[in-house]
C-alpha positions in Angstrom: -6.2 25.8 49.4 -6.8 22.6 47.8 -4.1 20.8 45.4 -5.3 19.4 42.2 -4.4 15.8 41.2 -1.3 15.0 39.1 -0.3 14.3 35.6 0.6 11.0 37.0 -2.2 10.5 39.8 -5.3 11.2 37.0 -3.4 8.9 34.3 -3.7 6.1 37.3 -6.5 7.1 38.1 -7.9 6.8 34.1 -6.7 3.2 34.0 -8.3 1.8 36.9 -11.5 2.8 36.1 -10.9 1.7 32.4 -9.7 -2.2 33.3 -13.1 -2.0 35.6 -15.2 -1.1 33.3 -13.6 -3.2 30.9 -13.9 -6.0 33.3 -17.4 -5.7 33.1 -19.8 -4.8 31.8 -23.3 -2.2 32.6 -26.6 -3.9 33.6 -28.0 -4.2 30.3 -25.6 -4.5 28.6 -23.4 -6.9 25.9 -19.2 -7.7 27.6 -17.4 -5.9 24.8 -16.8 -8.7 22.2 -13.0 -9.8 20.8 -11.5 -7.5 17.9 -12.9 -8.0 14.3 -11.0 -8.7 11.7 -11.5 -5.6 10.3 -12.6 -2.4 12.1 -15.7 -1.5 12.1 -17.1 1.7 10.9 -15.9 4.7 13.0 -18.0 7.5 14.2 -18.4 10.9 12.3 -18.5 14.0 13.7 -19.7 16.1 10.5 -17.4 19.2 10.0 -18.5 21.7 6.6 -14.5 22.5 6.8 -12.0 22.9 9.0 -10.8 20.7 11.8 -13.7 19.6 15.4 -13.2 21.8 18.1 -10.8 19.9 20.6 -12.9 19.1 23.7 -11.0 18.7 27.3 -10.1 15.8 29.1 -11.4 14.9 32.4 -10.2 15.4 36.1 -7.4 13.0 36.4 -4.0 12.8 35.1 -0.1 11.0 34.4 2.6 8.4 36.0 5.9 7.8 34.6 7.1 7.3 30.8 6.9 3.6 31.9 4.2 2.6 33.8 0.4 2.1 31.8 -1.9 4.7 29.6 -5.3 4.1 29.4 -6.9 6.5 27.0 -9.8 8.4 29.2 -12.8 9.2 28.4 -14.0 13.0 26.8 -15.8 15.2 29.0 -16.4 19.2 28.1 -15.3 19.9 31.6 -12.7 23.0 31.8 -10.0 22.5 34.1 -10.5 23.1 37.7 -8.6 26.4 38.6 -6.5 26.8 41.2 -4.9 29.4 42.9 -1.5 28.8 42.0 -0.9 30.1 38.0 1.8 27.5 37.8 0.4 24.5 38.7 -2.8 25.7 36.1 -0.1 25.6 33.5 1.4 22.6 34.0 -2.6 21.0 34.3 -3.4 22.8 30.9 -0.5 21.4 30.0 -1.6 17.6 31.2 -4.7 17.7 29.5 -3.9 18.6 26.3 -1.4 16.2 26.5 -4.5 13.5 27.4 -6.5 14.4 24.5 -3.4 14.4 21.3 -3.8 10.5 23.7 -6.2 9.6 22.6 -7.5 7.0 20.1 -7.7 8.9 16.8 -10.9 6.6 15.9 -13.3 9.7 15.7 -13.8 11.4 11.9 -13.9 15.1 12.2 -12.7 15.3 8.4 -15.5 16.5 5.6 -18.6 14.6 5.4 -19.8 16.4 1.8 -17.7 16.6 -1.5 -18.2 16.0 -4.9 -18.3 12.7 -7.4 -14.8 11.8 -8.8 -14.5 11.3 -12.5 -12.6 7.7 -13.7 -9.9 7.3 -16.3 -7.6 10.9 -15.0 -4.2 10.8 -15.3 -2.2 12.3 -12.1 1.1 13.2 -11.5 3.2 12.6 -7.5 5.8 14.3 -8.3 8.2 13.4 -4.6 11.2 15.4 -3.3 12.7 12.2 -2.6 10.9 8.8 -1.8 13.5 7.4 0.6 12.2 9.7 2.8 9.4 7.6 4.6 7.3 10.2 4.9 7.0 11.0 1.2 7.2 7.8 0.3 4.0 6.9 2.9 2.1 9.5 1.3 2.8 8.4 -2.2 1.1 4.6 -0.7 -2.0 6.7 0.4 -2.6 8.3 -3.1 -1.9 4.9 -5.1 -4.3 3.5 -3.0 -7.1 5.7 -3.4 -6.8 6.7 -6.8 -7.1 3.1 -7.8 -10.4 3.3 -5.6 -11.4 5.4 -8.4 -9.4 3.9 -11.7 -7.2 6.1 -11.9 -3.6 6.6 -13.3 -1.0 8.0 -11.2 2.7 8.2 -12.9 5.1 8.9 -9.7 8.3 11.0 -9.8 11.1 11.3 -7.9 12.7 14.5 -7.3 16.0 12.5 -5.9 16.7 14.4 -3.0 18.1 17.8 -3.9 16.5 20.7 -6.1 17.9 19.5 -9.7 15.7 16.4 -9.4 13.0 18.3 -7.7 12.5 20.9 -10.9 13.6 18.2 -13.7 10.8 15.8 -12.4 8.0 18.8 -11.6 8.9 20.4 -15.7 8.3 16.3 -16.6 5.0 16.2 -14.7 4.1 19.4 -16.4 4.7 17.1 -20.2 2.5 14.9 -19.2 -0.6 16.6 -19.6 -2.3 15.4 -16.6 -5.1 15.8 -15.1 -3.3 17.3 -11.6 -0.3 17.9 -10.3 0.5 16.2 -6.1 3.9 17.3 -4.9 5.3 15.7 -2.1 8.3 17.0 0.2 8.7 20.0 -2.8 7.9 23.6 -1.5 6.1 25.4 -3.6 8.9 28.8 -3.4 11.8 26.6 -4.8 9.3 25.8 -8.0 8.1 28.7 -9.3 8.0 27.8 -13.0 7.0 24.4 -13.1 4.1 26.4 -10.5 3.0 29.0 -13.5 3.9 26.9 -16.6 0.8 24.2 -14.7 -1.3 27.0 -13.6 -1.1 28.2 -17.4 -1.9 24.6 -18.5 -4.1 24.3 -16.7 -3.3 22.0 -14.4 -4.3 22.2 -10.5 -2.1 21.8 -7.9 -1.9 20.1 -4.4 0.8 19.7 -2.6 2.3 18.1 0.5 3.7 20.2 3.1 5.2 22.7 0.4 4.8 25.3 2.2 4.6 26.4 6.5 0.9 25.8 7.2 -1.9 23.7 5.3 -4.9 25.4 3.4 -4.2 27.4 0.1 -0.7 28.5 -0.4 -0.7 32.3 -0.5 1.1 33.5 -3.6 0.8 30.6 -5.6 -1.6 28.9 -7.1 -1.5 25.6 -5.0 -5.0 24.2 -4.2 -4.2 23.5 -0.8 -1.2 22.4 1.2 -2.1 18.7 3.3 -0.1 18.4 7.2 -0.9 18.0 10.6 0.0 22.4 11.8 3.8 21.9 12.6 3.7 24.3 15.0 0.8 22.3 16.9 3.0 19.7 16.5 6.1 20.7 18.0 4.0 22.2 20.7 3.3 19.1 22.2 6.6 16.9 22.6 6.9 20.6 24.9 3.1 20.0 26.2 4.6 16.4 26.7 8.1 17.8 29.0 6.5 20.0 31.0 2.8 17.5 32.2 5.2 14.5 32.7 7.8 16.1 34.4 4.8 18.3 36.7 6.8 21.6 35.6 10.2 20.8 36.2 12.0 19.9 32.8 15.2 20.8 31.8 15.0 20.5 28.3 17.8 20.2 25.8 16.2 20.9 22.0 18.2 19.9 19.5 17.4 20.9 15.8 19.0 21.4 12.3 18.1 24.9 10.9 18.8 24.8 7.4 15.1 22.3 7.3 12.2 23.8 6.5 10.4 24.5 9.8 12.6 24.2 11.6 12.9 27.6 12.7 9.1 27.7 13.6 9.0 24.4 15.7 12.0 25.2 17.4 10.3 28.7 18.7 7.2 26.3 19.6 8.3 24.6 21.6 10.8 27.2 24.1 7.4 28.9 23.9 5.8 26.2 25.9 9.2 26.0 28.1 8.6 29.4 28.7 5.3 29.8 29.8 6.3 27.0 32.6 7.9 28.4 35.9 9.3 26.0 36.6 11.0 24.8 33.8 14.5 25.4 31.9 15.6 25.3 28.7 19.1 24.8 28.7 20.1 24.2 25.3 19.1 24.7 21.7 22.9 22.6 19.7 22.0 23.2 15.9 23.2 20.0 13.9 23.2 20.3 10.2 21.2 16.3 9.7 24.4 15.2 7.1 27.1 15.3 10.4 24.9 14.5 13.1 26.3 10.8 13.5 29.8 12.7 14.0 28.0 15.9 15.8 25.8 14.2 18.9 28.2 11.9 20.0 30.6 14.7 21.1 27.8 17.2 21.8 25.9 14.8 23.8 28.8 14.0 26.3 29.6 18.2 26.0 26.0 18.8 27.3 26.0 15.9 30.1 29.3 17.8 31.6 28.0 21.1 31.9 24.0 20.1 33.3 24.4 16.9 34.3 21.4 15.1 36.0 19.0 18.7 35.5 18.6 17.8 31.1 15.6 15.5 31.9 14.5 15.9 28.4 15.4 16.2 24.7 13.1 17.6 22.2 14.2 16.7 18.9 13.0 18.5 15.2 14.1 15.3 13.3 14.0 11.8 14.2 17.2 11.6 13.3 19.0 12.8 15.9 17.0 10.1 18.1 18.6 7.2 16.3 22.8 9.0 17.2 21.2 10.4 21.0 20.2 6.8 22.0 23.7 5.5 21.6 25.2 8.4 22.8 23.5 8.8 26.1 24.2 4.6 26.8 27.8 5.8 25.5 28.0 7.9 28.1 26.8 5.7 30.7 22.8 7.2 31.0 19.6 5.0 31.0 18.3 3.6 28.5 14.9 4.3 30.2 15.8 7.9 30.6 16.3 10.2 32.1 16.6 12.2 29.9 13.6 11.4 28.1 13.5 11.8 24.5 11.4 12.7 21.9 10.5 13.3 18.3 8.8 14.9 16.6 8.3 12.9 13.5 7.0 9.5 11.0 8.9 7.1 13.3 9.4 3.9 10.9 11.0 0.9 13.1 13.7 2.0 14.9 11.6 4.6 17.3 8.8 2.5 17.2 10.8 0.2 18.4 12.8 2.6 20.8 8.8 3.3 21.8 7.7 -0.4 23.3 11.2 -1.0 24.6 11.5 2.8 27.0 14.6 1.9 25.5 16.0 6.3 25.0 12.4 7.5 23.7 9.3 8.1 25.4 7.8 9.4 21.9 7.3 11.2 19.0 4.0 12.9 17.8 3.3 11.4 13.9 1.6 12.7 10.8 -0.9 9.8 9.7 1.0 9.9 5.8 -1.8 7.0 4.2 -5.0 9.2 5.5 -2.6 11.9 3.7 -3.0 10.4 0.4 -6.1 9.6 0.2 -7.4 13.6 1.4 -4.9 14.8 -1.7 -7.2 12.5 -3.9 -9.8 14.6 -2.3 -8.5 17.6 -2.9 -8.0 17.2 -6.5 -12.0 16.2 -7.0 -12.9 19.6 -5.6 -10.4 21.8 -7.2 -11.6 20.2 -10.3 -15.0 20.5 -9.5 -14.7 24.5 -8.6 -14.8 23.8 -4.7 -13.0 25.4 -1.4 -11.0 23.1 -0.1 -11.7 21.1 2.6 -10.5 23.0 4.9 -9.9 19.2 7.4 -6.0 19.6 8.8 -5.6 16.5 11.0 -5.3 16.9 15.4 -2.3 16.5 16.7 -1.7 12.6 17.8 1.6 11.4 19.9 2.5 8.3 20.5 4.6 7.0 24.2 3.6 3.5 24.8 1.5 3.7 26.6 -0.9 4.2 23.4 1.0 2.8 20.7 -1.2 -0.2 19.9 -4.2 1.9 19.6 -3.5 3.7 16.1 0.2 2.2 15.3 -0.2 -1.6 15.9 2.7 -4.2 14.8 2.5 -2.1 11.1 5.0 0.5 12.5 3.0 3.5 11.2 0.6 5.9 12.7 -2.9 4.5 11.2 -6.0 6.4 12.6 -8.6 4.1 12.7 -11.9 6.2 12.2 -13.0 5.0 8.7 -11.6 7.7 6.7 -11.3 4.8 3.7 -14.9 4.5 3.9 -16.0 8.3 4.6 -14.3 9.3 1.0 -14.8 6.8 -0.9 -18.8 7.7 0.2 -17.9 11.0 -0.6 -16.7 10.3 -3.9 -19.3 7.6 -4.2 -22.4 10.9 -3.8 -23.3 8.9 -1.2 -23.3 10.7 2.4 -22.0 8.8 5.3 -23.4 8.0 9.0 -22.6 9.7 11.2 -22.1 10.0 15.4 -21.5 11.7 18.2 -17.5 11.8 19.0 -16.6 9.9 22.1 -13.3 9.1 21.9 -12.7 5.8 23.1 -10.9 3.2 22.2 -12.5 0.4 19.5 -13.5 -2.8 21.5 
């Protein structure tokens, strides 16, 4: 029986192919120019609502976490089936990983909407401005609002329910044109939401409910986020593909965090579908106790599982902050195993760990600034009496091999898909230019 090309060999082949394409141009074509000071207009995939359909990746795949990866060209061809279901599952996992590693230079969101008014006051209610995700989204909202001439009042809930309730009540009392909630769960603020609805103030949110879109049972026009279950699945798919179906997995979580239980279940479901993979343990450690409990837990896991522990999946970046030093103290090499991945927006420390191959091979972030712009767009749609845009940002995996495509020196996931220009065109009544989705990195 013919065996499928392994994940590692597939990416090596792709890397060589890309290097050859970069070194020379096709007949009749000029060589690619050096990177411009500002990104060229992004290609756009028209979409009435919802994310664009995902294409499967080419029939080639990956190497070890320290080997170079170049993003492959997309293809609509389905993976070749084999007579071995286990091998097929590993192959499919590799295809999804390759897709998530591609540069995010293709716009798959809305290209139509409503003209935006001027001189509007909106209030941004933050769960905690010390949180890097909330703070990044606020920056996107401020950026988009400034482009439209809106005024934005930012209120900080200071990381506790009482502070968030006070901030929400203050927001309603300001009688703004709209309220944006960031990290404040809708079910924890029933009085504020009802008061805003009674006053005719539309609400949009970022991570205010478990899933994207309108919030069932609450007058929240749209919840903006990348689908959390899909983000969790991607960390597990990476472990399956990178290990070629032999991963020994530990999942670190804090079950008190919103959505953490569902994320763990999504990770477990992937590992359980991999016949050669093993779920070793799921330690449940409160984030407030991570620095105290995780070093001791790490030693216990190494004593119990030894070399069988090859991958760690975490539901929060804070676990990796402590896990790295704990593994180092136990004599484990910085490049792994275990290879550690997280769901989270990283930050400078996480980006540097990934670049240096030091106790972290990757993470699955959200595009915070883009989400800020989308929140402004959703609010504008609410005023116009339209439906929400239906846009859910695709899952993106950051590793050392693709970190410079969409992240670069800013240490923040920033898709190079021209979203600012698209939204400004929508708000000004200009139809954005459309094009074919190629998924290739910008030159």
